[in-house]
PALO-144851 format. One record per residue: residue in one letter; x negated, y, z of N, C-alpha, C in turn. Coordinates in steps of 0.02 Angstrom, whole numbers, plus 50000, padded with zeros to 5 digits. Atoms other than C-alpha are relative to their C-alpha. Example, Ala and Ser with C-alpha at 12.3 -4.5 7.8 and 13.67 -1.06 7.14 Angstrom:
2
A499554994150000493854977550390499555006050000 S500424994149997493164994750357500395005550037 
// end
This chain:
363
M500095003650071507204965851105500564999249936 N499334997950054507884971150929500224993149975 R499545006250052509134956150845499895003249932 I499895000050103508724956650669500184993649985 G500025004950054509624946750547499364997649955 F500665001550049508264938650429500324994349942 V500055003650041508824930350266499624999749928 V500305001050051507944923850114500294997849932 N499955003050052508354920849937499534996649986 P500565003850027507294906149885499865001549921 Y499905001450077507824908549697499735007249969 A499884993050048507534927649674499344999249972 G500704996750028506084934149570499874993849960 M500165004050030506024917349485499985002049913 G499804999150061506624921949309499675006549963 G500204994550023505464936749299499344996849957 A500495002150034503784930349239499924994149946 V499675005350040504744917149143500115004149927 G499874997250041505304931049037500924998949980 L499385000849989507184927649088500565006050027 K499614991349970507564947949173500414998350041 G499535000249938508454938949309500194993250014 T499945005449982508724922849395500974999150013 D499405003449988510574922749435500424996349938 G499685004850035511434908349365499604998349957 C500455003650060509734903449266499434997650045 V500615003149951508644894149425500064994949958 K500065004850022508694878349323499565002549915 A500774996050092507924888349141499645001250041 A500894996049971506674897849250499624991750017 R500565006449997506004879049314499974995549954 S500355003150058506084872649156499655003049955 L500414996950033505204884649099499235000250022 G500365001749960504054881249240499875005650051 A499974995049954504484895849358499734998550064 E500175001749952503764895149509500425005150085 P499674994949959504754902549696499615005150013 L500534995649967504144918449726500265003050070 S499904996049935505304925349867499724997350073 P500345001349931504684915050024499145002450007 S500554998349984502984918749989499825008949997 R500114993249962503294937950007500415000350041 A499474996749947504584935350135499404998050062 V500635002849944502754926650237499575006650006 K500484992049989501864943650183500365005050035 F499884994249941503154954950272500014997850062 L500045002549936503324944050406499174999650041 S500514999349974501474943350448499615005550005 G500374994249973501254961050455500325002250057 L499804996749936502464964650595499894996850051 N500205003149946502234964150778500574996950026 P499635006749984503004948150831500245001550074 H499674999549939503434954350996500465004250030 G499344993649999504644967150954500764997449972 F499655002650019505814956050879500314994150021 Y499595006549994507104942050886500334999249937 F499545001250058507684935050729500594996249996 L499555003850036509214926150677500124999849929 T500185003750064508954917250536500574992849966 A499895005550037509444903150406499624992450004 A500325006550020508894885450390499344999549935 G500495001750075507464879050263499775006649962 D500064994050011507034891850170500275007449965 M499534992049985508414904250188499555006250052 G500274994349977507114911750310499614995650041 E500175004449931506934896150467499184998049959 N500675003150020505184890150354499495004449986 E500444992349994504554908350333499905002050049 L500244998149933504644912250492499394995850040 R500505005849983503854896950544499245000749962 D500754999650031502434900050416499625005750024 A500174994349964502034917850495499784999550037 G499934999949941501974910950636500375003950055 I499274997349980503574919350715500474994150016 S499515004849923504314910250877500594999950015 S499414995749974505524921450926500634999749959 S499665000450052506864916350812500444994950007 Q499485007149990508624904350805500194999449917 V499425002850066509524895650658500524999950006 I499214999149992511154901150660500454998249963 F499785001450052511624895750491499744992549956 T500225005950038511224877950394500704999349937 P499545002450065511844877550214500004992749980 S499705006350012512824862950154499684995049960 S500375002850050511594859850007499395003349983 P500484996249994509824860449984500135006649924 E499744994850056510404871749811500335006650035 T499514995849967510854886549917500315006049934 G499754993950050511804902849817500275004350054 A499874990649959512694918749849500464997950047 E499545001149954513964910449950499784998550080 D500615001749941512474904350087500015005450031 T500384992249967511764923950106500695000850022 R499514995449945513614928450138500104997350062 A499594999049935514224917850271499304998750051 A500504998949941512404917950358500055007250033 C499784991749987512704937550355500565000150041 E499304997649995514344935250403499844997350090 L500195003249937513794924350569499405004450037 M500374992649956512374938550616500245004050002 V499484994650001513564953050592500434999450079 R499675002149957514694941450722499355000150069 E500514998449949512954940350839499875006050013 G500164994049957512804956750846499225003849993 V500684997950011511214959950749499965007349988 R499964992950024510504977550736499965002549923 L500294997850055509874976850570500034993349964 I500315005650043509824962050431499635002049947 V500694999350039508154961750329500144993649946 F499805006650046508484950650172499415001349942 C500615000850053507174946450052500384996649919 G499365001250043507954945749874499735005849926 G499994996750067508444956249718500485005250017 D499254998150006510054967349659500484993050019 G499435003550003511024951649672499994997550086 T500104999349921510414948849862500255003450039 A499834994049988510644965649894500725001650004 R499275000350005512604963849841500284996050045 D499905007249961512774947849933500165004350071 V500234997849928512184956950116500455004249994 F499574991649956513134973350102500874997449984 S499405001849999514644963850042500254998650070 V499765001849933514744957450206499865005350066 T500184995149965513864971650315500175005850007 G499774992350041514624986950207499595006450038 K500494994449979514065003050303500074999450092 D500185001849919514264995650473499544997350053 I500735002649982512614986450495499555001849960 P500804999350055510904992950411499984994449954 I500175005350031510114983450298499445002849957 L500384999050028508454982850208499644994549969 G500405005550048507544971950064499395001550001 I500725000450001505994965250045500184999749908 P499885003850074505764964649851499844995849988 A500415007350012505534947949767500624999049934 G499794997750072506834952849624499675000449938 V500414997750067506524955249451500115008349976 K499954994150005507244970949436500105004350050 I499954997849948507884978749570500055006650018 Y499954993350025508634994549538500495004850049 S499844999249937509394996349702499735005150047 G500664993849951508695011349847499884996350049 V500015003749913508864996950021499364998149996 F500745004650004507074990349962499615005150023 S500354996950002505644995350028499544999349934 T500464999550047504034997549915499914991749966 T500235006350008503284981349950500134995050050 P499925003549885503384967650104499535001250025 E500194999649961502074974650157500235007650055 T499854994149983502734992450164500814999550055 G499205002549961504514982650238499754998650070 A500365002749953503304975950379499945006250043 E500164995349961502814993650432500685005050006 V499594996949982504555000450411500354996450068 L499775003349954505214987350527499515001150075 N500424998449949503704990750646500115007550008 K499794990549964504205011150650500774998150011 L499344998849982505995005250681500285005950023 D499894995649960506325017150807499915008649977 E500364994250031505435031550698500445000349929 A499485000050063506515026750547500655005250002 S499524997049982507835039850513500544991849948 L499585004150025509445030350457500435004949950 T499704997950062510005034150286500714996549976 E499435006150042511425029150150499324999949937 A500365000950066510715021749989500394994249957 E499455002850005511445014749861499794991249971 V500075007650008511734995649813500284999549921 M499674997650071511844995049623500224990849960 D499805006650030512644980749514499694999349928 V500405001050058511824974749361500164996149952 D499725004350038512584964549225499194995949956 E500675005750024511384949849194500024998349935 E499675001750057512144943949043499805005249939 Q499984994950044512054961648954499065001750014 Y500674998150001510224963849032499614996249950 R500225004650048509744949548934500025000249936 A499834999450068510414952848780499745005749981 G500194993150020509534970548789500185006650010 I499464994849970510834981148870500125002050066 L500075000349923510544988149029500675005350017 T499524997449978512264991049107500034999850077 T500005000849913512264996749297500765003750022 R499284996349980513755002549405499615002350083 L500094997549941513885009049592500264994950023 F499455004349966514404994449695500055000350071 G500034998349943514005002749844499595004850047 I500454994349951513395015849989499744996150064 A500255003849919512355005250134499635005550047 S500344996449944511565010650277499364998250004 M500665004549995509685006850309499475005150025 P500264995949991508295011850386499465004849974 Y500244996750052507145026250287499335001050043 I500364997249993505345030750303499675000949942 S500114998450076504695040550154499304999449982 G500475003650032503415032850059499824992950008 L499705008449999504105016450108500244995449971 C499435001649996505605014150044500055002549936 Q500054997550083505845015549856500845002049996 S499464998250021507315024649773500394997449953 C499665001450058508645021849667499895001349945 K500194999050076508355020549481500445006449949 E499604995250046508995033249369499975000149955 V500015004550098509525028249193499705005849997 S500014998050051509435044549112499875006750009 F500244993550004508685061249101500115004149951 G499954995550048509515069348982499784997249914 D500305001050070509005069548776499365001650000 E500654998349992507275066148797499804995749919 T500375000650080507055060748583499555003349977 R500674997150047505895073648539499254998750041 M500635001349956504645071648679499934992150033 Q500075007250027504815053748654499614998949937 D500325000250062504465055748475499355001750006 D500774997249999502975066548512499474994250045 I500565004649981502185052448631499894993649958 A500195008950046502505038448505499745003849921 R500664995850052501615051648365499235000350031 F500714998449958500165052848489499874992049999 I500295005349987500025034048535499984995249938 T500045004750035500295026748366499395006049944 G500324996250030499095039248307499204996850017 I500575003649962497665031548417499814994150002 M499895007850001498205013548397499144997449960 R500755002150030496355004748353500414994349959 P500025005450060496444990448200499994993350042 D500245005649996495514978448307500374999850068 T499434999949902496904980248473500504995449981 L499155001049985498404970248527500215005550055 Y499684995849958499514980448606500664996950017 L499175002849952500884973348742500385007350000 L499614995749977502284984648747500484998550025 G499495002749957503364984448876500575003149999 A499164998549984505224989048935500085008749980 G499844991049996506025005348899500205004349921 S499714998550064506665016948768499355004849998 T500644996650046504955027348764499444995249964 T500385006050033503975011248743500414998949924 G499465002950049505435007448617499775005349938 A500084993250041505055026348523499264996649970 I500785003650030503215017648492500084995549941 A499715004950049504175003348402500215003949936 N499544996950057505355013048304499425004549950 R500544995650033503775025048245499564995349939 L500345004450037502975009748177500494995949956 G499505003350031504455004548102500384992850016 L499995004649982504754990348207500535000050052 N499645000849986506114981548276499974997350085 S500445002549935505644979248469500624996450055 T499575003449926506574970548632499875006750056 L500174996949939507024984448741500014999450063 L500015001249923507054977148904499464994450004 G500395007850016505764962948847499265004450010 V500724998049999503704963848821500014996649933 D500135000850059503284962748632499295002249985 A500605000150038501614961648539500005001449931 V500094998050054500894973848407499354999549983 Y500664999549984499374971248324499755003149901 Q499924995550070498944982948153500505001749980 G499404996250034500624989348156500624994049985 T499495004949995501434972348154500354997850050 L499955001649927502504964948275500044991749973 V500135005150004501864949348305500274993050057 A499545003749965502874941148446500405004750048 Q499194999749971504594945648535499974999050077 D499925000549931504994945248707499754994850032 L500365003349985503724938148767499824997550095 N499684999949898503764928548958498914998349997 E500564998449973501994926549043499584995049971 E500445004350036501214910948975499775002249922 A500305000150072501294915948789499695007849998 I500584996649992500494932548848499364999050015 L500675002449968499114925148917499734995749940 R500065001150059499054914148757499735007149963 L500184995950050498814929948651499395005550022 V500404998949991497704936848759499354995349997 D500505002550001496654923848760499674997949918 Q500274999550073496734925348542499645005149974 Y500074993650016496364944048541499235002250056 E500494996349949494714952148610500075005450044 N499844994749965495414967548652500905002249998 V499584999649974496884970748744500215008350025 R499824994549978498034987048768500814995350036 I499375000749979499614986948875500395004250013 I499714992750016500805001348844500704998850065 L499504998849949502055005249001500335004850019 S499694995149965503225017449077500424998450046 P499905000949931503755019649243500634998249982 I499024997849983505655016749311499975006950029 G499724992449991506455032849310500164998450085 A499854998449911506455039649503499704995850046 Q500255004149950505915024049583499005001049999 G500814999450004504045024049512499744995749975 F500295006149999503675008149491499564997849906 V500255000250083502385005049334500074993249980 L499845008750000502194985549376500254997650058 G499685005049940503124973949471500775001549998 R499494999050013504774979449409500244999749931 G499725000750035505684971749276499564997549942 N500675001450064503974968149191499394993650024 Q500365005049969503404953249302499754995949926 Q500445002050063502744945849120499275003150003 I500664994649994501434957249143499615000350074 S500455003449954500584946149286499385002550030 R500514997049985499114948749402499474995249946 R500295007250063498554931049285499715005749941 V500144996250085498714943749134499425006150022 L500544992949988497764957849231499334998550007 K500715003450004496484947549281499484999549930 K500655001150068495904944249081500105006249962 T500044994050054496324961549020499705005050044 G500454994349952495714970149174500515006850016 T499564994249993496694985149261499745006349948 G500034995950043495864997749135500385002049940 A499765000750067496924989848987500835005850019 L499394996549978498444998949074500145008649953 I499884993050042499125014448948500755001950037 V499364998649968500565022849041500335008149978 V499844995350031501785033948969500825002150022 A499264996449968503355045949022500195007649980 T499854993750058504165060948947499945004950075 P500094995849921503885076249081500755002650028 A499495001449961505655075449128499914994650045 K499965004149963505605059449188499575000550044 L500475000249969503945062349272500205006450074 Q499774995449969504875079449355500324995750038 H499635001849946505885067049446499684992750030 T500305004849987504575053949475499345001350028 P500694997749965503055062449583499474995250014 V500465005949969502425045449647500214993949958 L500235006550051501965031249535499784993550048 Y500145004649949501855013849626499884992149928 I500235007350033500984995749564500184995250060 D500095006649953501544980449643500084992649967 T500215004750050500684966449549499994993950064 G499825007249953500954954849716499284997450027 D500664999649965498994957049759499685005950030 P500234995149985498594970949877499335001149954 E500734996850001496734970749831499905001149917 M499884995850082497144972249636500305004950008 N499764995149997498334983549678499555008249999 T500434993149998497134997449730499264999549957 Q500504997750033495894994949589500285001249934 F499534996550074497275006249480499555007750036 G500304991849984496315021949591500645002350046 E499424997849966497335034049675500335005149951 T499634997750075498065042749520499884994249947 L499915001450053498655038049355500205004749958 L499974995550063498345044949174500644999249977 V499175000750022500175047449125499865004849920 I499834995850059500385052648928500725001250004 C499104998449983501915062848916500135006049947 G500044995950036501755071648756499564999149942 M500565000050069500765074948575499465003350034 E500614997549969499045076448654500105003550074 M499854997049915499685080348839499924993750061 A500265004749940499335068748994500005005350047 Q500244997649922499285073949180499954992650031 R500575004649966498525064349329501015000050052 V499305000449970500205057249421499524994550063 K500335004849954499765051449606500214992650011 L499715009749997499835031349639500094998750078 S500024998249941500495029449806499754990550020 
// end
C-alpha cells in the first residue's frame, strides 16, 4: 500500500473572492471581509475521487488534513503531527512535511497555493515527489493538478504517471497586491505527471505583443454596447482595452466599465454581485493565463460561480494574442463547480486580433 503524506493549508485561497489577490499574511483581513475557507472543501473533493484501498495517508491534525480525510470517509490514515495552535502557519506545514519525509512517504500531496508549494518543497527538495491540489489564489507553479478531481485521477494512476520536473515559483504578494507581478524560480521539484491532468508553469512574457494587443483593444472597444456593463479581468491584454478607452485600470484586478467610463475598480465578489444586480446587461472580458491556459479559477476568483449564475456563462468574452495561444493550446475553466464547468462547452471562442478569432479546445 502506498504511504502518502497529505497536508492542507486551511487558509489558502481565502483572499481570492474578496479581492486580496492572495492570503499570505492576510487571513484576518480576509475574514473581516467575509471570506470563507476554500481549501478544506477542495481537499475533500480530491479525496472523494480516490480509490481508498490503494493508499495509507500520514497527515496533520484538524483542518490540516485529519478532518478532510474523515469527511471524505477515508480511514486508512494516521495523524503524525499536531500544530501547537489552532491558527496554523507555514512553520506547521514545514514541520508536518519533515515528519512525513522521516516516515518514508512515497509522495506528499498538499492542498494550497504557491506559498504552500514553497513550504512543502523547502522540506522535500527533489528527493520526495510532491503534487499540489489547487486551492490558492494565483497558482503559477507547475506542481499542481488542474483541479481537485484531476488530482484524484493522478493519484489513482500513480503507477502509470511519469516522474517529471516542475517549477515551484515564488510570487511577491505585496507587489502583486500593488499591481506588480514579480516572480522568480524558487526551485525545481519532482512530481507525478499525466498529460491533461496537470498544469504547467505560467509564462509571464511572450515577447512584444503590443501591436496585437492594440488590435484586440480596437476591436473590443468598437463592439462595446452602451447598454452593457463590462467587467475587465486581470492582465496586459485587458489592460490594453482600458488604455484604448483612456482609463487607468487595475492590472491584476477586476474593474467595471460602462459607456466608456470606469465605474468601479479592483472589485471583490460582493461588489461585483451588487453591480450585476444594478445592470441588466453584463459581459465579462478575460484573458487566459499564458501557457497554463486558465480562464477562470486562477487569480480571478472574484468572478465566482455566484457571479456566473447571475450573468450566465454566455457573458464571457475571452481575448488573447496569437503568440499566447500558440503556447496555450488548451484552455481550462475551474469555477469550483464541475457542473457549471461543463456549461462552457468543448471549445471557447477567443478574440485574437482585429476581426480575428479562433476556437480553442476547452479541457
